[in-house]
N, C-alpha and C positions, 0 to 999 in steps of 0.2 A: 463650605466655610468651616472653620475650626470652632467648635462649640465652647472650648475652654477660653479661646481668645475673645469670643463674643461675650462671655460671662465677665471676663476681666474688664472689657471695654465698658460694659454697663456699670460695673462697680466703680470704675475710675470716673465715669461721667457723673455719677451721683456725688462722689467726693468733690469733683471740680465745681459743680453747681453750688454745693454747700460752702466750699472754701471761697468762692467768688462773693457770695453774700457776706461771709464773715469778714473778708478783706474790705469790702465796701463799707460795712458798718463800722469798722475800726479805722477807716481812712487810710488804708494801706495800699501800696503798690505791689508789695512783695510779702508773702506769708511763708513762714518756714515750718516744715513738718520734720520733727525728729523721728528717728527710727522707731521709737516706741509708739508714736502716734500712728505710723503706718502699720506696724505690727498689729495693733489693736483694731484699726479699721479694716484692714485687709485680711486679718486673721492668718498672718504669715509669721514664721520665725526666720526664714531664710529668704533673701532677695536675690534672685538670679538676675544677671545683667539684662537679660531679655525682658523680664517683668518690669524693671525700672525703665527700660526704653519704651515699653508699651505705655507705662504710666505717664511719662513725659509727653509722649505722642498724643495720648487721649486727653490730657489736660490742656493741650495747646490752645483750644478755642477760648479758654478762660485766662490761661497764663502762657502766652507764647514764648516767654523767655524763662526757661527753667534750668536749674543747675543742680546736679546730684553731687554730694560730697561723700567720699568714701573714707573709712577709718584707715584703711591700708590701700596698697596698690591693687589688691584683689577686687575684681569687678563686683563681687557679691558682698562686699563689706560696707554696704550703705550706712552712712551716719545720719545724714539729713538731706532734705530736698527743699531747695529754694524755688518757689513758684512766683513768677513776677509778670506783671502786665507790661513793664518797661524793661528795656535792655539793661542788663546787669554788668556787662563786660568791663566797662570803664570804672565801675564803682565797687567791684568785688575784690575784697582783700585776699591776697595770696598767702599761702603758708598754712601750717597746722595751727588750729585754734579751736576753741569751743564755739558753739553756735552763738552764745551770748557775746563772746569776745569778737566774733566776726561781725555781728550786727552792729556792735559799738564802733568797730573800726571802719564801717562804711562812711565815706565822706559826706559832709553836709551837702545838701542839694541833690543827693542820689535818691533812688527809690525809697519811699517810706517803708521800712521793713520791721517786722516783729515775728517772734515765734508764735505758733498757733496755740500750743498748750500752756496753760498757767497752772503750775503745780500748787494745789491747795489741799490742806488736810481735810479729810472727809469727802473728797471728790474722786472720781475716776475718769479715765480717758474716754473720749467719745467713741462709740462703736458705730458700725454701719446701721444697726437697727435704730439707734438714737437719731442718726442723720436722716434716715428715711421718715421717721415719725415727724421730725422737725419740718422737713420739706413738705410733707403731706398736710400738716397743719397750716403752713404758710400758703400752700396752693389752694386750700379750702377757704382761705380768708378769715379763719377763726382767730388768728393772732397776727400781730405785726412782727417783723423781723427783730430778733434780739441776738446779741453776741453770745457765743457758746463755745467754750474751749474745753469744758469738762462737764461732768454730770454729778450732781450731789448724790451721795450714797444715802438711801433711805432704808432704814431697818424697819421691817414690819413687826 
């Protein structure tokens, strides 16, 4: 087995489990990750087509209907990733547009969709360490599930 592929699979599964909880708490069928969310969580600056393929494959148990949107025709120009429990094909707007515009253009009655990250001053994007801590606390029963799209910056 390929140890790099195995490490990626583990990281993707942690992300999938976390995102499934977040989608459930928000009443969503589809959650959208922007490139910056993925860069922060996966600690990557470049997304090769193979890594995106692995990510979609590994997230399929939670989100069987995923769609990667690229900025350009280059396979490594990932812009955003739509992760859905429901089929998106008949609800997905075509053409170039921002994530916000694409979500707004989805027809009524389609999968309930929202972006994962909420930009707020004084907060940062969620990292893998944040997600692992969150899932460990939930697993231990010490806290109940809460929505989490960013983490407050605390200055010591």
